[in-house]
N, C-alpha and C positions, 0 to 999 in steps of 0.2 A: 755804229755811229761812236763820235765823239766830242764827248762836251767838257772845256776847261775851264776852269776855274773861275769865280765868278767875275774878280775885276779884271781881268783879259778879257775873258769869254763871258760864255751865255749859261744865264740860269736855267738849270733841271730843276725842278719841283716834282715830286710825286705826292700828293696832297688826296688826303681821306677827305668823305664824310661835308654833305650837304644838310644846313638849316631849312631849304627850300624843298619840298618832297615831288615838286613838279621838275628838278633841276635833276632827281633821279631817273628820272621816264624819258625824261626830253635827250636825244643826242641833238649834241652840240657841235657834233667834229660831222661832217658828211664828205666824204671818200666815193664819185663816184669816177674818181680817174684810175682805182685801184695804183696809189701812190704809197698811203702808208703800212703799215703792219697794223698789226688789232693791238698790239698792247702801245703802239706810239699815239693811235687816234684814244687809247684808254690813257696816256697820262695827257695828251691835251685837253683831255675833258676834265680831269681831274684841274688843270690849271686853269680851266673858263670854273669852273664850282665857286674857286675860291674870289674869281674876282664877281661874281656874284654873288655871293655870299658877305664880301665885304665891305662891298661898292655898288652893288644896286646892277651893274651895266651887266647887258647879255649878251656876253661874247660867241660870234654865229663864225666858224671857218667853214670853206664849203671849196673842194677839187671838183673840176670838173674837166672833161677831154673831148670841146666841139667844136676846136676850130674858128672858131669867129671872128669877125673882123671886132677891130675897136669898138666903132658903135655899136653893134649886138652886144658887144660885151659887157660896154659900163648899159646899153638899157637891157640886159641881165642882171645886175646888180640892182637896178632900181627896183626891179618887178620883185628879186628875193625880199628888198627891205620892206616892200609895201606885203608881205608875206609875213615876213615877224612883225611886222606893225600890228596885226592882229593876233599873232599869237605869240608873242613876246613874255621869256621869264621873270624881268623887269617890273618889280610896281607900277617905277617910274619910265616906264616906257625909252630906257634907254638901251639903245642896240648897236655894236660895233658888228660888220659884214666882212669879213677879209674871205672875197673871193680869188681862187687861181684855178687860171688857164690851160690845164698842161697844153693841152692842143695849139692854143693860138698864142701860149707865154706869153701872158698878161697876168696881172695882180689887181688889184684894187682893194682899197678899204673903204668900205662907205658907213658915215657918223651919221646917229641920229640926229634931229636940230638941236637939243638941246644941251649937247656934247660937242658942237661945232668949233666953242670959243674955247674949249679946253682939247679937241684932236681935232686943230686945223690941217686943210689942204698943204700946207709948209710939211707939217709934223708926220705926215703920211708918208706925202713923196722921201720925207729924209729918213725914212726906216727903213723904208721899199727900198730905196737908192745907195743909203748906206748902209745898211744893214744884211736886209734877208738875201740882197741878191746874191752876195757876196760869196752865204753858204747854197743858195742852190743855181748855183752857176757847180757844184758840186756833188750836187741831185742831192745834197741833205736838206729836204726838201723841213721835216720835221723841224731840225736844229733854226732855221731859217724863221719858222713861225714860234717857235718857241720864245727867239730871239726876240721879233717883236710884240709876243706876249709880256714879255718883261716890263719892255718900254712904257707899253699901254698898263700894263697897273698898276708900274710908279710914277706915269702919269695922275692916274686916277689917283693914290696917295698921297703927291702933292696935291692936289685939288680939295681932298677932304681939313686936310688942315689950312685951307685956306686960300688957295687958288681959281676953287673953286665952281664947283655946277652949280646952274641959275636956279634962283628958288624964286616965286612956285616951279616944281617940275612940268616942262612944255611935252605935250604930246608926242612919240613918236615920229617921224616926217622919214619918208621915203624920200622928199628930196635933198638929203643933208647934204653935206660933206664930203668929199671925199676925191682920191686921188689914185689916176689909174697908170700904169708904170712896167713896162716889159720885165719880166719873170727871169729872164738867163737862165733857164733852166738847163743844164750841164751844157750851158753854155760862156765857154772861157771870156775871158772879156778883154772887151779888143781897147781898152784906151791904155794908152803906157804905166805905169809904175808912177809914180812922181816920187821925186827926192826925198830923202826927210830932212826938215830944217837941221837937225841934230846925227849930221852921223855915226856910224858903227864906230870906229874908232876912238872917237874924242867920249866914250861915252865908259867906264869905269867901274868899279867892283873897290868896294874902300875897304879901309881899313878896320871901320868899325858899320856895322850893320845897318845903322841913319843914314851911311853918306851911300853904302849902296840902294837902299829903298829911293831917298831924294834923285839917285842917279836913276831908278825905274821909273819914276815920277817923270822927271824929264825925255825920258826916250818916250815915253806914252805919250805926252803934250806933243810932241816935236815928230809923233807919227812913225816913229822908226819900231815896225815891227820885226826885226832881224832878229831869227830862232838862236842868232850863235854869236847875241852879244854875250863879252863878259861878267857880266856883273848876273848870268844864270849859271845854274850847276851844272852838270855835264848834266845830269840826267834827265835836266830842266831841256837842258837844250835838245835832246832825243827825242823828248815829248812836244817841242815844239814845232820841231819841223814838220810834224804832220794834223798842225795843227791852222786854222782859217781865225784872221783876227781881222779884225775887221775895224774902220774910221771910226764908227760909235765905240766902240769894247774899250780902243783907246784913250779915247779922251772920257769915258769914263773912270776909266782905274786913274786917271790925271787928277782928277775931280774929286773921286773918294780919297787918294790919299789925303791933299790941300785939306778936306775937310772933317779928317780924323787928327791935323796935324794938330788942329786948335786945344786936344786934348790932352791933356801929359799920359806920356806913354812910358815903360820902362822893359831895361834889358837882361835876359836871361839868359845865361850859359848852364852849359853841360860841366860835369868833373873837368872831361879833358876838354874845355875850351874846344869844339870842334864845331857845335850844333851852338843857335842863337835865337833866340824869338823878341824880336818889336811885339809890347803886349800893353793895350789901351784899360782902361778902368773898366770892369765887369758891364756896367751899366751900361755903356756906348755900345750894344749889341750892334747893329749897323760898322760898328770899327772893330773888321773884326787882328789876330794874332797874321805877323808873317812868320817865315820861316826860313832860318839862312843855315846854308853848312861853308866853316873854310876849308879851301883850297885854293893850291898854292898860292897859301900867304898871304886869301884876300878873300871877303863875306862877299857871299853868293846867293841869290834866292833861290831857295829851292820851294818851285811851285809846281813841282812834281807831287809832292807830301802833301800840299798844302791842297791838292786839286783830289788825293783820295780820303785825307782825311778829313776835311771841311767838308760844310753842307750850309746852305741858306734854305727860311722858310720865303714866303709870296712877302713877307715885310723886310727882305733883307739883311734878316736876322740869324748870326752862324749860329751854329752847334758843330760838335763833332758827332761823327758816326761813324768810325773808327780807333783803337786804339793806334798810336802813331807815335818815333821816336825822341819826339818833341814834350813828350807830358812834364819833363821834370820843372815845365815853365808853370804850370799850375797844378801847384801841390796842395795853394794857397787856396784851392777852390773845391765844393759840389760841383757835383754835375746830376741833372736829373736822369731821368730815365731816356730821353729824348736826345739828348748830349748837352743841353745849354748848360751855361755855368751860372753860375750866384756863391756870392759871397758866405 
């Protein structure tokens, strides 16, 4: 299983604990198709626990292998939502069902009534066709589901900040919004890749780490996922050749860099001036540091080390999960037992 550093790729969280005792007894991941390992099911279950605990959303994943046609598949999704409406863990009846049928190669996001204003049909179709399907084509079902889960959580977080849930809450409706799409499990894409707006030969590393980061932002905004870009270190190129990059991930990477550029940043160099770090104010926990290595007289992104060293919680706040060669840039900070930085 390959899961890459968040700004480009997919967030994987191994969360524990839940304040709702019912959620400890109820399995929110049901794999009747035998696709996921027990460890993968447990990882997804922990993520659903966080969504329930933080936003009172009962997220259920059900995988089946029925070989149903599209009409029968949609009826099945509606039936499952009716069942969930009577057994939901959500106090306010907020339910999201992700149904995947490997036999019919269909997937559907079913949304309870009071969430339709947030998780629209357009949103559901977007994460299915611009995100999940890229992982499903490579038989990476768990990665695709986690990709969807991250976007669902992020949408809920935005809503809680004011874009929000309806009040007073409505009862869960089995006739809620949803979108059905082909899952594309194990099927190579039939759509020829489009040429990026910004070709690879025009994306160059800089004399300064900030120049390289801006070049990376431009590449992501232009939809250029070429693993051989000169802005990447040698080790990063080797890693990226094995990774899946989706349009959603590229857009999110570019937007994240733009958002964090509003805060002051510092560049730290090691004694040999062969390694560098761009760091944002420590209180801006969603603005992670960037690692660079000097190769061939240019500063290149070291996403390989970032992937190994940096983790994220469900709020997209970064922390360090292991020692790394860029620690020289953080000697003025202290770290708690979970690796989160503090002044």
